[in-house]
N, C-alpha and C positions, 0 to 999 in steps of 0.2 A: 623929363618932358612930359607935361600935362596932357591928358587927353580930354576932349570936349565931350562932356556927358550928354548925349542926346540920341534920340532914336532916328532911324531912317525915315525920310520922308514917306509918308503913306503907311506907315508901320505905327502900332500904338502900344503903349504900356497900360494895363489895367490894375491900377491900385486897388486895395482890398475892397473899398467901398463899392467900386464899379464891378470888381470880379465877383463880388457876391451877388450882385442883381444878375449878372451874366449866368452864374451857376443857378440860380433861383429859376430863370427862364428855361435854361436847358432841362433842369429837372421836370419841370412843368410840361414841357413839349414832350420829353421822352416817356413820361408816364403815360400821355395819350397814345402815342405810337405803339407802346407795348400793351396797352389796354385793347387794342384792335389786332394783336397778334403780329406786329411788324418785329422783325429781327434785326439786332444791330450788325452793320458792316463797317469795317475799317480798311482803307487801302493806303498805300505808301504815298508820301508827299512826293516822291520822285517816280516818275514813269519813263520808259524809253520814248525819246521824242516821236517817234513815228507812231505811237500808240495815240497821241493827242494831236499831232499836227494834221491840219486839213479838215478837222472836225468841227471847227468853230466859225470857218470862213476867214477872209482875209484879215479881218480887224482882229478876230480871236488869235490868229498866228502871230500877228504883230504884238499883241499884249501878252504874250505867253513868256515866261521866264524860262530860257532855254541856255544850256551850257554843255560843255564836254568835261565829264568828270576825270579823276585821277587815272581811271582805267581806259580812257580815251573813248568813252561810250558817250553817244549824243543822248542827252536826258532833257526832260522838262519838268517843271513843277505843276503839280495838280492845278488844272485851271477851272474845273467843275467837278462835280460827284457823279455826273451820268455817264460821261465817257469811261471812267474807271468802272463804273457799274458795268457797261457793255462788255468792257475787256473781261471782268469777273465771270460774267455769265458764259463767254466764249471759252475761258479757260478751265472752267471746272463743270463743263457739260457732263450730266449724267450723275454729278456729285450733289448737285443743288435740287431739291423738290420743286416742282413747279405746281401752282403759281408760286413765285418767289417774292414775299413781302418784306422788304428790306427798309431801314431808315440808316442815315449816315449823317453824322454831326461832327464835321471837321473843317479845318481851315483850307482855304483855296488862296492862289497867288495870281494876281494880275497887275501888270504894269501900265495901271491907269494914270491918266492925268489927274492928279490929286485935286479934289475939291470938297465942299461939304458934302457928307454922306457918301463919298467915294474912296475907298482905301485899297491899298495894294495887296494888303493881307486881311481877310476877313472870314468869318464863320458862316457856313452854310448849313441848314437843317432840311434834309430831303426825306421824303416818304414815297416809295414807288412800289407797284404791283406789276411784276414782270411775268408774261405768259397767260395773260387772260384778256380777251376781247370782250367780256361780258359788260353790259351797262351797269351791272352790279358793282364790278370792280371801279368804274368811274364814280358812281355813287358813294362807294365807301371811301374813296380819297376825299371827296368833297366833305363828307361826314366827319372824317379825321380832322381836316382842316377846321370845320367848325367847331369841333370839341376842344381843338387846341386853343382857339381863340376864347372860348368860354372857360377853359382851365386857368387861363392867364388873366381872367377877371373882366374881359371885355363882354358887354352886354348889347351895346348898340353897333352891330356890324352887319355888312351886306356883302354877300358873295354874289358877284355878277358872273353869269354862267351864258356860255355861246358854243356853238358847234361850227366848225370850219365849213360844214356843208352849206351853211346859211348863205356864203358867200358865192356859191355855184351860179345863183340865178343873175349875178351881176353880169355873166358873159352872155346873156341872152340879148342884150341889146346890140344891134348891128354896129360894126365898127370895133367893138371891144376885143381884143386877143387875150389869150391866157397870159401872155407876158406882161400885160397891162395890170393884172390883178393886184400885185404887190403894192404899186403906187396908188391904186384906187382904194385898197383897204387901208394903207398908210394915211391917206387923207380922211377917211371916214372913222379911223380910229381916235382922231382928234376932235370928234363932235363935241364932247364934253368941254374941252378946253377952249376951242375956238368958235363953237356954234356953227349954225346952218350955212350962214353967209360966208364964214370963214373957210368951210369944207368946200362949197361950190367954188369959191376963188381959187383955192388950192388945186382942184381939179382942173379948172379952167387955165391955170398957169402950167399944168401938165400936158396940155393939148386937147382936152376934151371940150365937146361944144357944150353949150349951155343945156341943150336937150338931154345930151349923154349924162352930164353931170347930175342933173336933176333926177333923171331915171335911176342912177346908182344910188343916191342919198335916199330917194323914196322907197326904193326896194327894200333897203335895210331897214328904214324906219317902220315899215310895214310887215316885216318879216314875222313868221310864226315860229315857235320852237319846233325843231325837227321830231320825228317819231322817237329817235334816240334820246333826246332830251326829256321828252315827255316820260319815257321810261326810268330815266335817272331821277326826275323829279317825283315820280310815284315812289321810287324806292326810298328817296330822302325823307319823304313824309313817313313811310313805314319804319324808318331808322329813328324816328323820334326828332328830326332836325326841324326846327321851328320855321314855318313857311315865310315869316317875316324877316328871316335872315338869309334868303336867297331869292334870286329873280333872274329872269331871262334878260340878256343885255346883247342885242344883235349887233351892235356896233364895236363890241370888243373884239380886238384881234390878236394880241400877244405873239407876235412874231411867227406868222403863219409858215415861214420856211421851215420851222421845227416840229409844229403841232400837226396832226392829222385828223383830230376829231373834236373831243371836248377841250373846251378852254375856259378856265375860271381865274377870277382875281378876287381878293378881299379887300374892301375898304371900310374904313372907320370914320364916319361922318364928322366926329370931333377932332379928328387928325387928318385934315385933308392934304397932307404933304404927299401923299401916294399909297399905292396899294402895300399891304403888310404881309401878303401871302399871294402865291399864285401857281398855276400849273395847268395840267391837261394831258390828252393822250397824244403819244408820239410812237406810232407803230413801225416806223421806219428806221429808228436810231439804234436801238438795242442790238439788232441783229448786223450791225456794220462789220463786225469781225468774222462772224461765222457765215455770211452769205445768206443766211435764211432769215425771213421776215420773223421778228419776235414782237408780239403785241406788248405794250407797256403803257401805264398810266401813272402820274405821280405829281407830286407838288413840293414846293419849297417855301419855307418860312423866311421872310426877309428879317434877319435876326436883329440887326442895328436899328432899323426902322421899327421894329415891334418894341424894342426897349424905349426908343424916343416916345412912342405912343403911350406906353404904360407910364413913364414919368410925367408926360403931359396930363394924364388922366388920373395920377396919383394911385396907381394900381400895386405899387409894390408895398409890402407889409412894413409898418414903421420899425419894427424890431428885427429887421433882416440883418441879424449878427451871428457870426461863426460862435462865439462864445456867449453862453447864457449868464454865466456868474464868474466872478473873480474873487478867488479865496486868499484874502491877505495873509500876510505874516505879520503878527504883532511884534514879535521879538524873535530873536535867534534861539531863545530857550523854548519857545512854543511853535517853531518851525515844523517840527515832526507832527504836531497836531494838525497843522494845516494841510501837510502832505497827506495824512490819514484822512481827513475829511475829503480832500480833493479826489481821492482814489474811491471813496465810497459814492460820491456823486458820478463819477464816470462809469462805475460799476452799474450805475442805475440809468445810464444812457443819457446823461445830462452833461451837455459840452461845458467843460470847466477849465478855467486858466487859473493858475496858481502865480502869485507874484514869485519873482526868483531872487531877489536880493533882501535878505533879512534886516539889512541895516537901514534900509530905507524907512522913512516916517510914515505912519498910516495916511497923513495928509496927501502925500505924494502918490501913494496907490489908489486912493479914492479918486484923485484928479485923473490919473491914468484911465481908470475904468470910465469915467465920465467922458473923457476925450475919445475913447474907442466906442462909445456907444453901448458897452456892456450894462444890461438893465439892473443886475443884481451885484450885491457885493456881500461876502461873508466875512465876519470878524469873530476870530477865536482869541480873546484876550485871557487874562489870568482867571477871571470868574468863569468865563464859559469854559475854559479848560478844566477847572475844579468840578463845575456841575454837569459836565458832559452835554453842553449846550452850545448853540450857535447864534450869534446875532446876525440877522438877515436884514440888510439895508435895500430899499427899493429906490433907486436913483431917480426913475422918472416921476415917482409919486412922492418922493422925499419923506418916506416913512421907514420906520425900523421896528423890528419885533425880535425877541429872544425866543429860541425854540429848541426842541430836540433835533438830532441828526434825522430821524424818521420823519418827523414833521417838516423839515427842511426839504427832504426829497419830495415829499408829497406836495408841498406848496409850489415847488419848481416845476414838477411835472403837470400841475393843473394851471399853471400861469401861462 
């Protein structure tokens, strides 16, 4: 009986070309996280169901992968990385120095309705500071996000910054109740997409008078940065973050049920599909297990969307290849010489692949290197073996040159 070779809906394979891109982006992001002193954290794919259930609202509970394991335990797959972080803080109290600066790069699972850009298994890249309510912590998280974008090659990006406190003035209008706030903000958050008239119409459809709707919109349009945001902006300037890369955006909302203060998103004008990163302050979430309020601020990189943006702007290196050189085998008699050269190259930290079938013709080996995108090929024929030299072919420039092993090492390290 044959088996149909296919992936589950909403799950993906990443073949080498794509996997190399993902690895490249992860290393670039991780380098910035560690440059700022963030430490890695990994948590299990499975948690007890009660740890995750009820933390994301009704929709989150619905999309969570839950089941009973072989030990009759009710378990669930990791839905995000913030709730596991909260569990870690509660479980290891006294063992983790505060503030705790952690980054986490792992997969999460959600039973989404699959569509373009939505998957049931995807990678999250989070960086958070737990245990500090200082505006400096807020500023540092924004600075980290900016440096991540720069390290990935983005030059023209904008960090939109807001504070939840900006929305408090919306309740000054008679007739507006605190319970109305979510739908007021939901409409205002669409200002860029649907324009002023669209926002006023939506507010009208939600039962507000024209006077109320106009007041809500004008209040936000005329809002000024809060004192805390002014402190954050001042710190960002001292941290060397270009003023052109961030701005106050009073209509930005980002799910206010979750955030308690700072909110920010990163947009790339040449990639208008949506934000590539976002986050903010959430002082009421981390303490959910211990009963004590624990301040926290952080952000996440939209990994798949960031890769799409980098592809659109051609930010990946052309030579993004695991192997730098293929050492061919000219004949069975000269195989040992090829193995010797390969070992020398690897000893000099040069990623080297050696052909594995001595019976294959050189033409087939060169074709393989070209198909793989390996930039260099080393040939050790009878003349090279007798003279202690190597012929180096540059497949991209279509040139070749014979040289000593030491020259080969130097050439590859400098290319």
